[in-house]
C-alpha positions as CSV (number, residue, x, y, z in Angstrom):
1,M,16.4,34.1,39.7
2,K,18.4,37.0,41.1
3,K,22.0,36.6,41.2
4,D,24.4,39.4,43.3
5,Q,26.9,39.9,45.6
6,A,24.6,40.8,48.4
7,G,22.9,37.5,48.2
8,E,19.2,37.2,48.8
9,D,16.7,40.1,48.1
10,A,15.2,40.6,51.3
11,T,12.1,42.1,49.7
12,R,11.1,38.7,48.2
13,K,10.2,35.5,49.3
14,A,13.0,33.1,48.3
15,V,12.2,29.2,47.8
16,A,15.3,28.0,46.8
17,R,19.1,28.7,46.5
18,V,22.0,27.5,44.5
19,N,25.3,29.4,45.9
20,D,24.6,33.0,45.2
21,T,21.4,32.7,42.8
22,Y,18.0,32.4,44.4
23,L,14.6,31.5,43.2
24,Y,11.8,33.5,44.5
25,L,8.2,32.8,44.9
26,D,6.9,35.6,42.5
27,E,9.1,33.8,39.5
28,L,6.7,30.9,40.0
29,E,3.8,32.7,38.8
30,G,2.1,30.7,35.8
31,I,3.3,27.2,36.7
32,V,0.2,26.6,38.5
33,T,-3.2,28.0,37.0
34,A,-6.4,28.5,38.4
35,N,-7.8,25.5,36.7
36,T,-4.8,23.2,38.0
37,P,-6.3,20.7,40.5
38,K,-5.2,21.4,44.1
39,E,-3.7,18.1,44.5
40,D,-1.7,18.6,41.4
41,S,-0.3,22.1,42.4
42,A,2.1,21.2,44.9
43,G,3.6,18.6,43.0
44,R,4.0,20.8,39.9
45,M,5.9,23.5,42.2
46,T,8.2,20.7,43.7
47,A,9.1,19.5,40.2
48,Y,9.9,22.9,38.9
49,V,12.0,23.9,42.0
50,N,14.0,20.6,41.8
51,S,14.5,20.9,38.0
52,W,15.6,24.7,38.7
53,I,18.1,23.5,41.2
54,R,19.6,20.7,39.1
55,K,20.1,23.0,36.2
56,Q,21.7,25.8,38.3
57,L,24.0,23.2,39.8
58,L,24.9,22.1,36.2
59,I,25.5,25.5,35.3
60,N,27.7,26.1,38.0
61,E,29.9,23.0,37.3
62,A,30.0,23.9,33.9
63,L,31.4,27.4,34.6
64,K,34.1,25.8,36.7
65,R,35.4,23.0,34.0
66,I,34.9,24.9,30.7
67,D,35.9,28.2,29.2
68,I,32.2,29.9,28.3
69,N,32.1,32.8,25.8
70,E,29.6,35.0,27.8
71,A,29.3,37.4,24.8
72,E,28.0,34.4,22.7
73,V,25.7,33.0,25.7
74,E,24.1,36.5,26.0
75,R,23.6,36.6,22.1
76,K,21.8,33.4,22.2
77,I,19.6,34.3,25.2
78,L,18.7,37.3,23.5
79,D,17.6,35.2,20.5
80,Y,15.8,32.8,22.6
81,R,13.9,35.6,24.4
82,Y,12.9,37.0,21.2
83,S,11.7,33.7,20.1
84,L,9.7,33.4,23.2
85,I,8.3,36.8,23.5
86,G,8.4,38.1,19.9
87,Y,6.8,35.2,18.3
88,Q,4.0,35.5,20.6
89,F,3.5,39.3,19.5
90,Q,4.0,38.3,16.0
91,K,1.3,35.5,16.4
92,L,-1.3,37.9,18.0
93,Y,-0.5,40.5,15.4
94,I,-1.2,37.8,12.5
95,Q,-4.2,36.8,14.0
96,Q,-5.6,40.3,14.2
97,N,-4.4,41.3,10.7
98,L,-4.5,38.2,8.8
99,T,-7.1,37.9,5.7
100,D,-7.4,34.2,5.2
101,S,-9.7,34.2,2.1
102,V,-8.0,33.5,-1.1
103,S,-10.0,34.3,-4.5
104,D,-9.7,31.9,-7.3
105,Q,-8.1,34.5,-9.5
106,E,-5.1,34.6,-7.0
107,I,-4.6,30.8,-7.0
108,E,-4.9,30.7,-10.5
109,T,-2.3,33.7,-11.1
110,Y,0.1,31.9,-8.6
111,Y,-0.2,28.6,-10.3
112,T,0.2,30.0,-13.7
113,Q,3.4,32.2,-12.6
114,N,5.0,29.0,-10.8
115,I,3.7,26.1,-12.8
116,D,7.1,24.6,-12.8
117,N,6.6,23.9,-9.1
118,F,3.7,22.0,-9.7
119,I,5.0,18.9,-11.3
120,L,3.2,15.9,-10.4
121,K,5.2,13.3,-8.2
122,Q,2.5,10.5,-8.6
123,N,-0.2,9.4,-11.2
124,I,-3.8,10.7,-10.5
125,I,-7.1,10.0,-11.6
126,K,-10.6,10.9,-11.7
127,G,-12.9,8.0,-11.6
128,T,-14.7,5.3,-9.5
129,F,-13.0,2.4,-7.4
130,I,-15.2,-0.1,-5.4
131,K,-14.2,-3.0,-3.2
132,V,-16.8,-5.3,-2.5
133,P,-16.6,-8.5,-0.4
134,Q,-17.1,-11.9,-2.0
135,G,-20.8,-13.0,-1.7
136,A,-22.2,-9.4,-1.5
137,P,-25.7,-9.3,-3.1
138,R,-26.4,-7.8,-6.6
139,V,-22.9,-7.5,-7.6
140,N,-24.1,-8.2,-11.2
141,R,-25.6,-4.6,-11.1
142,V,-22.3,-2.9,-9.8
143,K,-20.9,-2.3,-13.4
144,D,-24.1,-1.1,-14.9
145,L,-24.7,1.3,-12.3
146,I,-21.0,2.6,-12.4
147,F,-21.4,3.6,-16.3
148,S,-24.9,5.0,-15.8
149,N,-25.4,8.6,-16.1
150,K,-28.8,8.6,-14.5
151,Q,-29.0,10.5,-11.1
152,K,-31.1,7.7,-9.7
153,D,-28.5,4.9,-10.8
154,R,-25.9,7.3,-9.2
155,D,-27.9,7.4,-5.8
156,D,-28.5,3.8,-6.0
157,L,-24.6,3.2,-6.4
158,R,-23.7,5.2,-3.6
159,S,-26.6,3.7,-1.5
160,Y,-25.0,0.3,-2.4
161,C,-21.4,1.3,-1.3
162,L,-22.6,2.6,1.9
163,S,-24.3,-0.6,2.6
164,F,-22.0,-3.4,1.2
165,S,-18.6,-2.1,0.0
166,S,-15.6,-2.3,2.2
167,A,-14.0,1.0,0.4
168,Y,-15.0,3.2,-2.7
169,H,-14.4,6.4,-4.0
170,L,-17.1,7.6,-6.5
171,S,-16.6,9.8,-9.5
172,D,-16.6,13.5,-9.0
173,S,-14.6,16.5,-10.1
174,S,-11.9,15.9,-7.7
175,W,-8.4,14.1,-8.4
176,I,-7.2,11.5,-6.4
177,E,-3.8,9.8,-6.3
178,F,-4.0,6.2,-7.9
179,D,-1.7,4.8,-5.6
180,K,-3.7,5.8,-2.7
181,L,-7.1,4.8,-4.5
182,V,-6.2,1.3,-4.8
183,V,-4.2,0.5,-1.8
184,N,-4.7,-2.7,-0.4
185,S,-6.0,-4.3,-3.7
186,P,-4.5,-6.4,-6.4
187,L,-4.4,-3.2,-8.4
188,A,-1.7,-1.9,-6.3
189,E,0.7,-4.4,-7.2
190,I,0.4,-3.7,-11.2
191,P,4.1,-3.3,-12.5
192,N,3.7,-0.8,-15.1
193,K,0.8,1.7,-13.8
194,I,1.3,4.2,-16.5
195,Q,0.7,1.6,-19.4
196,F,-2.3,0.4,-17.3
197,L,-3.8,3.6,-17.1
198,K,-3.3,4.4,-20.9
199,S,-5.0,1.0,-21.6
200,Y,-7.6,0.1,-19.2
201,P,-10.5,2.9,-18.9
202,Y,-12.5,0.1,-17.1
203,Y,-11.1,-3.0,-15.0
204,E,-12.4,-5.8,-12.8
205,T,-10.7,-7.9,-10.7
206,S,-10.7,-10.3,-7.5
207,D,-8.9,-12.1,-4.9
208,A,-9.8,-14.7,-2.2
209,G,-11.9,-12.2,-0.3
210,F,-13.0,-9.1,-2.4
211,L,-14.2,-7.9,-5.9
212,Y,-12.9,-4.9,-7.3
213,Y,-14.2,-2.4,-10.0
214,L,-12.3,0.5,-11.3
215,K,-13.5,3.1,-14.0
216,I,-11.0,5.9,-15.1
217,D,-12.6,9.0,-16.3
218,A,-9.4,10.8,-16.6
219,Y,-5.8,10.5,-15.7
220,K,-2.5,12.3,-15.4
221,I,1.0,10.8,-15.5
222,S,3.7,11.5,-12.8
223,D,6.5,14.1,-14.0
224,N,3.5,16.1,-15.9
225,V,2.3,19.4,-14.7
226,S,-0.4,18.9,-12.1
227,P,-4.1,20.2,-12.9
228,L,-4.9,23.3,-11.0
229,E,-7.7,21.6,-9.1
230,F,-5.3,19.1,-7.6
231,V,-2.9,21.7,-6.1
232,K,-5.7,24.4,-5.4
233,E,-5.6,23.7,-1.7
234,D,-1.9,23.7,-1.5
235,I,-1.7,27.0,-3.4
236,K,-4.1,28.7,-0.9
237,N,-1.9,27.5,1.9
238,I,1.1,28.8,0.4
239,I,-0.3,32.2,-0.4
240,I,-1.9,32.5,3.3
241,N,1.8,31.5,4.7
242,K,3.3,34.2,2.6
243,R,0.8,36.8,3.9
244,K,1.8,35.6,7.5
245,V,5.6,36.2,6.7
246,E,5.0,39.6,5.1
247,L,2.8,40.7,8.1
248,A,5.7,39.3,10.5
249,R,8.0,41.5,8.5
250,K,5.7,44.6,8.4
251,L,5.0,44.5,12.1
252,E,9.1,44.5,12.6
253,E,9.1,47.3,10.3
254,E,6.6,49.1,12.1
255,V,7.9,48.7,15.5
256,Y,11.5,50.1,14.5
257,E,10.3,53.0,12.7
258,N,8.1,54.1,15.6
259,A,11.1,53.6,17.8
260,A,13.3,55.6,15.3
261,E,10.9,58.4,15.3
262,S,10.6,58.8,19.1
263,K,14.5,58.2,19.4
264,D,13.9,55.1,21.9
265,F,17.3,53.8,20.6
266,E,20.6,54.9,19.2
267,I,23.8,53.5,17.8
268,F,26.9,54.7,19.2
269,N,30.0,55.1,16.9
């Protein structure tokens, strides 16, 4: 959009005007891409032109009615331009330079140095939870399979869950939030879950539609330090995000130092 005292730029094709401000055809580049269906192209162009006219009219009316601090507006425009162009440049630079592999040692070091940031906000467990419809076959075998350490029985339990259970979580090395594990079951309504976890390494219950089996191999109570395994993925993301911030800072510093060396800018006293 060009605004000057001479009016329209004769070297460019204008597509719309609001007072002395013109919208030119070359400024519509990118609104319609090569992949845009032909029937949508005209509609997109028309919508953009109409939107531009409405915005320009509103700006003109605002300038008539309120006192605008032009310096503040220019500062905000610069900030917005930076957020559009600078962000895209930073994003490309980070993609090209980011190392997204994080070693176990890095994760453990960060965990140790920031352990107070990893206090549990919920109870977590390692264990097995199975929800089976009333009337499912061979339910008398479920408890035996849950407690068995034989690989064949573990495989049979997994196969049984895949065939008959409505929800299940089988014991492995991962921690899981207790409330998420037992959601939509009578166990979710237990009033004192901490006391329950301390008192019942194994528990069975039922309601009108289902049987529920819970075996707790280990548990951690809220307000205690989280196990490293439970927050490992969170720490990895934190470390990667810190790298991104550092790369963005490094890019800005490099651009500044190169420009200073080349005398591309100066500050006047």
